[in-house]
C-alpha positions as CSV (number, residue, x, y, z in Angstrom):
1,M,-22.5,26.8,103.3
2,Q,-24.6,26.9,106.4
3,K,-27.9,28.8,105.8
4,K,-29.8,30.5,108.6
5,L,-33.3,31.3,107.4
6,I,-36.1,33.3,108.9
7,A,-39.2,31.2,109.0
8,L,-41.1,34.1,107.3
9,A,-39.0,33.3,104.2
10,I,-39.5,29.5,104.6
11,A,-43.3,29.8,105.1
12,G,-44.2,32.7,102.9
13,L,-47.8,31.6,102.8
14,A,-48.0,31.7,106.6
15,S,-48.0,35.1,108.3
16,T,-47.9,34.4,112.1
17,G,-45.9,36.4,114.6
18,A,-44.5,33.1,116.1
19,L,-43.1,31.9,112.8
20,A,-41.4,35.3,112.1
21,Q,-39.3,34.8,115.2
22,T,-38.1,31.2,114.4
23,N,-34.6,30.7,113.1
24,V,-34.0,27.6,111.0
25,T,-30.7,26.1,110.2
26,I,-30.1,23.6,107.3
27,W,-27.0,21.5,107.6
28,G,-25.5,18.2,106.5
29,V,-22.5,16.0,105.8
30,A,-21.4,14.4,102.5
31,D,-18.6,11.8,102.7
32,V,-17.5,9.8,99.6
33,G,-14.3,7.8,99.0
34,Y,-12.7,4.8,97.4
35,F,-12.6,1.7,99.6
36,N,-10.8,-1.7,99.3
37,L,-12.2,-4.2,101.8
38,Q,-11.7,-7.8,102.6
39,S,-13.2,-10.4,104.9
40,D,-11.4,-13.8,105.2
41,Q,-13.4,-16.9,104.4
42,T,-12.5,-20.6,105.2
43,A,-15.5,-22.6,103.8
44,A,-14.6,-25.0,101.0
45,G,-15.0,-23.5,97.6
46,V,-15.8,-20.0,99.0
47,K,-13.4,-17.1,98.1
48,D,-12.6,-14.3,100.5
49,A,-15.3,-11.6,100.4
50,K,-13.9,-8.5,98.7
51,F,-15.1,-5.0,97.6
52,S,-13.2,-2.4,95.6
53,G,-15.0,0.8,94.6
54,I,-16.7,4.0,95.5
55,G,-18.4,4.1,98.9
56,T,-19.6,6.4,101.6
57,A,-19.1,7.2,105.3
58,G,-15.3,6.9,105.7
59,L,-15.2,9.5,108.4
60,S,-18.8,10.3,109.1
61,G,-22.2,9.0,108.0
62,N,-23.9,11.1,105.4
63,R,-26.8,13.1,106.7
64,L,-29.1,16.0,106.2
65,G,-30.4,18.0,109.2
66,F,-32.8,20.8,110.2
67,R,-32.6,22.8,113.4
68,A,-35.2,25.4,114.5
69,S,-35.2,27.7,117.5
70,E,-37.6,30.3,118.8
71,D,-36.8,32.8,121.6
72,L,-39.5,32.7,124.2
73,G,-37.9,35.4,126.4
74,S,-36.6,35.3,130.0
75,G,-33.8,33.1,129.0
76,W,-36.0,30.4,127.5
77,S,-36.2,29.1,123.9
78,A,-38.0,26.3,122.1
79,G,-37.1,24.3,119.0
80,M,-36.7,21.1,117.2
81,F,-33.9,19.0,115.6
82,W,-34.4,16.6,112.7
83,E,-31.5,14.6,111.3
84,F,-31.9,12.2,108.4
85,G,-29.2,9.7,107.6
86,S,-28.2,7.4,104.7
87,V,-28.0,10.2,102.2
88,N,-26.7,8.2,99.2
89,T,-24.1,10.3,97.5
90,D,-22.7,7.7,95.2
91,G,-25.9,6.5,93.6
92,G,-29.6,6.0,94.1
93,G,-31.5,3.3,96.0
94,S,-32.8,2.9,99.5
95,A,-31.1,2.5,102.8
96,V,-33.3,1.8,105.8
97,A,-32.3,1.8,109.5
98,A,-34.3,0.4,112.4
99,G,-37.5,2.2,113.1
100,A,-37.5,4.3,109.9
101,A,-39.1,4.0,106.4
102,G,-36.7,4.5,103.6
103,V,-36.9,6.5,100.4
104,S,-34.5,6.6,97.6
105,G,-31.3,8.2,98.7
106,L,-32.7,9.6,102.0
107,A,-33.8,7.5,104.9
108,A,-33.4,6.7,108.6
109,V,-34.4,9.3,111.1
110,R,-31.2,9.5,113.2
111,H,-31.1,12.0,116.1
112,S,-34.4,13.9,116.2
113,Y,-36.3,15.6,119.0
114,I,-38.2,18.6,120.2
115,N,-36.5,20.8,122.9
116,L,-37.1,23.4,125.5
117,D,-33.9,25.2,126.6
118,N,-32.8,27.6,129.3
119,K,-29.4,29.3,129.6
120,D,-29.3,28.5,133.3
121,W,-31.2,25.2,133.5
122,G,-30.0,23.4,130.4
123,S,-31.9,21.6,127.6
124,F,-35.0,19.4,128.0
125,R,-35.6,17.0,125.1
126,A,-38.1,14.4,123.9
127,G,-37.9,12.1,120.9
128,R,-35.2,9.9,119.4
129,I,-32.1,10.7,121.3
130,Y,-28.4,9.6,121.5
131,T,-27.6,7.8,124.7
132,A,-25.2,9.7,127.0
133,G,-22.6,7.0,126.4
134,T,-22.7,7.6,122.6
135,N,-21.4,11.2,123.0
136,E,-18.8,10.2,125.6
137,A,-17.5,7.2,123.5
138,G,-17.2,9.3,120.4
139,K,-15.3,12.1,122.2
140,Y,-12.7,9.8,123.6
141,D,-12.1,7.8,120.4
142,P,-8.9,9.0,118.7
143,E,-10.5,8.1,115.3
144,G,-13.5,10.2,116.1
145,A,-15.7,7.0,115.7
146,S,-14.9,6.7,112.0
147,A,-15.3,3.5,110.0
148,F,-11.5,2.9,110.4
149,G,-11.5,3.0,114.2
150,P,-11.4,-0.5,115.9
151,V,-13.3,0.5,119.1
152,S,-16.3,1.9,117.1
153,R,-16.3,-1.2,114.9
154,I,-16.4,-3.5,117.9
155,T,-19.1,-1.7,119.8
156,T,-21.3,-1.2,116.7
157,N,-21.2,-4.8,115.7
158,L,-21.9,-6.0,119.2
159,G,-25.0,-3.8,119.2
160,L,-24.1,-1.9,122.3
161,S,-25.9,1.4,123.1
162,I,-22.6,3.0,124.3
163,D,-21.3,3.4,120.8
164,G,-19.5,6.5,119.5
165,A,-20.2,5.6,115.9
166,G,-23.9,6.1,116.6
167,G,-25.0,2.5,115.6
168,G,-28.7,1.7,115.6
169,N,-28.8,1.0,119.4
170,A,-27.0,4.2,120.2
171,R,-30.2,6.2,119.5
172,V,-33.2,5.5,121.6
173,N,-36.8,6.1,120.6
174,N,-39.5,7.3,123.0
175,S,-36.8,9.1,125.1
176,I,-36.8,12.1,127.4
177,A,-33.5,13.7,128.4
178,W,-32.1,16.6,130.3
179,L,-28.7,18.0,129.3
180,S,-27.1,20.4,131.7
181,P,-25.5,23.7,130.8
182,N,-21.7,23.9,130.9
183,W,-20.8,24.5,134.5
184,K,-17.1,25.5,134.4
185,G,-16.2,22.5,132.2
186,F,-18.7,20.1,133.8
187,T,-21.7,18.8,131.8
188,A,-24.2,16.0,132.5
189,Q,-27.0,14.1,130.7
190,V,-29.9,12.1,132.3
191,Q,-32.1,10.1,130.0
192,Y,-35.1,7.7,130.3
193,A,-36.8,5.8,127.4
194,F,-40.3,4.4,127.7
195,G,-41.1,1.0,126.2
196,E,-41.4,1.1,122.5
197,N,-44.0,-1.6,121.7
198,G,-47.2,-2.8,123.4
199,D,-47.0,-6.6,123.9
200,Q,-50.4,-8.3,123.8
201,T,-49.2,-11.9,123.7
202,A,-50.6,-14.1,126.5
203,G,-47.9,-14.9,129.0
204,S,-45.6,-12.1,128.0
205,T,-43.6,-10.3,130.6
206,G,-44.8,-6.7,130.1
207,S,-46.6,-4.2,127.9
208,D,-43.8,-1.7,127.4
209,D,-40.6,-3.4,126.4
210,A,-37.1,-1.9,125.8
211,R,-37.2,0.5,128.8
212,M,-33.9,2.2,129.5
213,W,-32.3,4.9,131.7
214,G,-28.9,6.4,131.3
215,L,-26.5,8.8,132.9
216,G,-23.5,10.7,131.5
217,L,-21.0,13.0,133.1
218,D,-18.1,14.9,131.5
219,Y,-15.4,17.3,132.7
220,S,-13.2,19.1,130.2
221,N,-10.9,21.9,131.3
222,G,-7.7,23.0,129.5
223,P,-5.8,20.0,128.2
224,W,-7.8,17.5,130.3
225,G,-10.9,15.6,129.5
226,V,-12.7,12.8,131.3
227,G,-16.1,11.2,130.8
228,F,-18.3,8.6,132.4
229,A,-21.6,7.0,131.2
230,Y,-24.0,4.3,132.4
231,N,-26.9,2.7,130.6
232,D,-29.4,0.2,132.1
233,W,-31.9,-1.7,129.8
234,S,-34.9,-3.7,130.9
235,D,-36.4,-6.2,128.5
236,Y,-34.0,-5.2,125.8
237,G,-35.6,-5.7,122.4
238,G,-39.0,-6.7,123.8
239,T,-40.7,-10.1,124.3
240,S,-43.4,-11.3,121.9
241,N,-43.3,-15.1,122.1
242,A,-45.4,-16.4,125.0
243,A,-43.7,-19.8,125.0
244,A,-40.2,-18.4,125.4
245,S,-40.6,-14.9,126.7
246,V,-37.9,-14.0,129.2
247,E,-36.6,-10.7,130.4
248,K,-33.4,-9.6,128.5
249,E,-31.4,-7.3,130.7
250,M,-28.3,-5.3,129.6
251,T,-26.1,-3.0,131.6
252,E,-23.2,-1.0,130.3
253,W,-20.8,1.5,131.7
254,F,-17.9,3.5,130.1
255,I,-15.1,5.7,131.2
256,G,-12.7,7.6,128.9
257,G,-10.1,10.3,129.1
258,S,-7.8,12.4,127.0
259,Y,-4.8,14.8,127.5
260,D,-3.5,17.3,125.0
261,F,0.3,17.7,125.2
262,G,0.3,20.1,122.2
263,M,2.6,18.0,120.1
264,A,0.2,15.0,120.6
265,K,-3.1,14.2,122.2
266,V,-3.5,10.9,123.9
267,F,-6.7,9.0,124.5
268,A,-7.8,6.0,126.5
269,S,-11.2,4.3,127.3
270,Y,-12.7,1.3,129.0
271,Q,-16.2,0.0,128.9
272,D,-18.0,-3.0,130.4
273,F,-21.2,-4.8,129.4
274,D,-23.4,-7.6,130.8
275,M,-26.2,-9.2,128.9
276,D,-28.6,-11.7,130.6
277,N,-30.7,-14.2,128.7
278,M,-29.0,-13.3,125.4
279,T,-25.6,-13.8,123.9
280,T,-25.4,-10.8,121.7
281,A,-27.1,-7.4,121.5
282,A,-26.6,-7.1,117.8
283,A,-30.0,-7.5,116.0
284,Q,-31.9,-7.3,119.2
285,G,-33.1,-3.9,118.3
286,A,-33.2,-1.1,120.9
287,T,-36.5,0.0,119.2
288,G,-38.3,-3.1,120.4
289,A,-38.0,-5.7,117.7
290,G,-39.9,-8.4,119.6
291,V,-36.9,-10.8,119.7
292,T,-37.2,-13.4,122.4
293,G,-34.4,-14.2,124.7
294,T,-32.8,-17.5,125.7
295,P,-33.2,-18.5,129.4
296,G,-29.7,-18.8,131.0
297,A,-27.9,-17.3,128.0
298,R,-25.3,-14.7,128.9
299,S,-22.7,-12.5,127.4
300,E,-20.3,-10.4,129.4
301,G,-17.1,-8.6,128.6
302,D,-15.1,-5.4,128.4
303,I,-13.4,-3.3,125.7
304,W,-10.4,-1.1,126.2
305,S,-8.7,1.2,123.8
306,V,-5.7,3.6,123.5
307,G,-4.6,6.0,120.8
308,V,-2.9,9.1,119.9
309,V,-3.5,12.0,117.5
310,V,-0.4,13.9,116.3
311,P,-0.8,17.2,114.4
312,V,1.3,17.6,111.2
313,F,1.6,20.1,108.4
314,K,-0.4,22.7,110.4
315,A,-3.7,21.5,108.8
316,G,-3.3,17.7,109.2
317,A,-3.2,15.0,111.8
318,V,-2.1,11.4,112.1
319,S,-4.2,9.1,114.2
320,L,-3.1,5.7,115.6
321,S,-5.6,3.5,117.6
322,Y,-5.8,0.1,119.2
323,A,-8.7,-1.7,120.8
324,S,-9.2,-5.0,122.5
325,L,-12.4,-7.0,123.3
326,D,-12.4,-9.7,126.0
327,R,-15.8,-11.5,126.0
328,S,-17.3,-14.7,127.2
329,T,-20.6,-16.2,126.3
330,R,-22.9,-19.2,127.1
331,T,-25.8,-20.2,125.0
332,G,-28.2,-21.3,127.8
333,I,-28.7,-23.0,131.2
334,G,-25.9,-25.4,131.9
335,A,-24.0,-24.5,128.8
336,A,-20.2,-24.0,129.1
337,K,-18.7,-20.6,128.7
338,M,-16.9,-19.9,125.5
339,G,-14.4,-17.1,124.7
340,A,-15.2,-14.6,121.9
341,D,-12.3,-12.2,121.9
342,A,-11.2,-9.7,119.2
343,D,-8.8,-6.9,118.7
344,G,-8.0,-4.3,116.1
345,W,-6.0,-1.3,115.1
346,S,-6.1,1.6,112.7
347,L,-3.9,4.3,111.2
348,T,-5.3,7.3,109.4
349,Y,-4.3,10.7,108.1
350,K,-6.7,13.6,107.9
351,H,-6.0,16.9,106.2
352,N,-8.2,20.0,106.5
353,L,-8.5,21.6,103.1
354,S,-10.7,24.2,104.7
355,K,-12.9,24.7,107.7
356,R,-15.6,22.5,106.1
357,T,-13.7,20.1,103.8
358,T,-11.4,17.2,105.0
359,A,-9.4,14.8,102.9
360,Y,-8.5,11.5,104.5
361,V,-6.7,8.2,104.0
362,G,-6.7,5.2,106.4
363,Y,-6.4,1.5,107.1
364,G,-8.1,-0.6,109.7
365,K,-8.1,-4.3,110.7
366,I,-10.1,-6.5,113.1
367,D,-8.7,-9.8,114.2
368,N,-11.2,-12.4,115.6
369,D,-9.0,-14.2,118.0
370,N,-11.2,-17.2,119.2
371,K,-12.7,-19.7,116.8
372,L,-15.1,-21.3,119.3
373,N,-17.5,-18.4,119.4
374,P,-16.1,-15.6,117.3
375,L,-17.3,-12.1,116.8
376,S,-17.6,-12.8,113.1
377,N,-19.8,-9.8,112.4
378,I,-17.0,-7.3,112.9
379,G,-15.8,-5.6,109.8
380,I,-14.5,-2.3,108.5
381,A,-17.2,-1.9,105.9
382,A,-19.5,0.5,107.8
383,G,-21.5,1.8,104.8
384,A,-18.6,1.5,102.3
385,G,-19.7,-1.6,100.4
386,P,-21.3,-5.1,100.3
387,V,-18.7,-7.2,102.1
388,A,-19.8,-10.5,103.7
389,L,-18.9,-11.3,107.3
390,P,-15.6,-13.1,107.9
391,S,-15.7,-16.8,108.8
392,A,-15.4,-17.9,112.4
393,G,-12.1,-16.7,113.8
394,Q,-11.1,-15.0,110.7
395,D,-10.2,-11.3,110.0
396,A,-11.6,-8.3,108.3
397,S,-9.6,-5.3,107.0
398,G,-10.1,-2.2,104.9
399,F,-8.2,0.6,103.2
400,G,-9.7,3.8,101.9
401,F,-9.3,7.4,101.0
402,G,-11.8,10.1,100.3
403,M,-13.2,13.5,101.2
404,R,-15.8,14.8,103.7
405,H,-17.6,18.1,103.3
406,T,-19.9,19.6,105.9
407,F,-22.3,22.5,105.3
């Protein structure tokens, strides 16, 4: 149950007029299920990687959040948003994401910022903020960016920052952003991220690596929805090795749409990415990990997806989704281009037991199509269990059922 508390009750020892006017909301997500996962292996004497047991995050990542807002008058309000992820609901232990220190069961600052809002001018935010493309990609994914959905699995494991599943690179530190109000169905987001780390190595390319700016536009009216996003990264991941420091550039753009026929809602999306002086964004670290690039290395490609959601039994819905990755890479100057394609599909059923509780069952599969330079780090596991990566050109699949409760 969502609880709205007056700050006077939260801070009983503090008696200031400002605190007495602040509203605080505590909220969260708990998602636990059974998962059966497999990644195919081809090495001699090595069995396929398998997991069968209780896991988390089938539909949504577990989290605990706090939101505060104070009315400043004249249409203005100020507040904050803190969201902590990796709430371990099936056991103890630590789970740590990039840029965050972990504690047992609760870790990873997710989407957290301070905000100044106006009903006519929108929201101004500063902190660790989702890229505009993250919100757009999640909205136009028929699986809602769940662990079963192929498009979210592909984008997350590529390390892209336009990622509806909210992978590590989809939230950017040191960001400022403006989010527009809703203008008759039209909304916008403009974002800029300052460099995360100071680079003091002699010969390095700069002192504020991992700079980024992004733009998102969305229009939703009646059954129609269409969205666009663009992200541009400079020195992605930072440079810290003077002998091999090179600028790692990445640009991404996305367009998606949906139409609700009543008996079914259809979705489609397309996104494009170009990476200079690197072959993959995964593990580069949008928070500035100091990973050096490779001169002349390049990765470019596109991802398209289609899907449909069909309401059934008044409180349920069946989702079917397909996604395809077309990618080429080269490892350095003069190296030949190599294909690195993949595709996947998913089928899920979700049933709303109440406004806050959803039961689900689903299956997803990723096929790594090219053995020369495969996307071998794609899997369905997304927090569900310790499954190794598939071998080059091999497949990963997963089945699961569970329940998600929001409060």
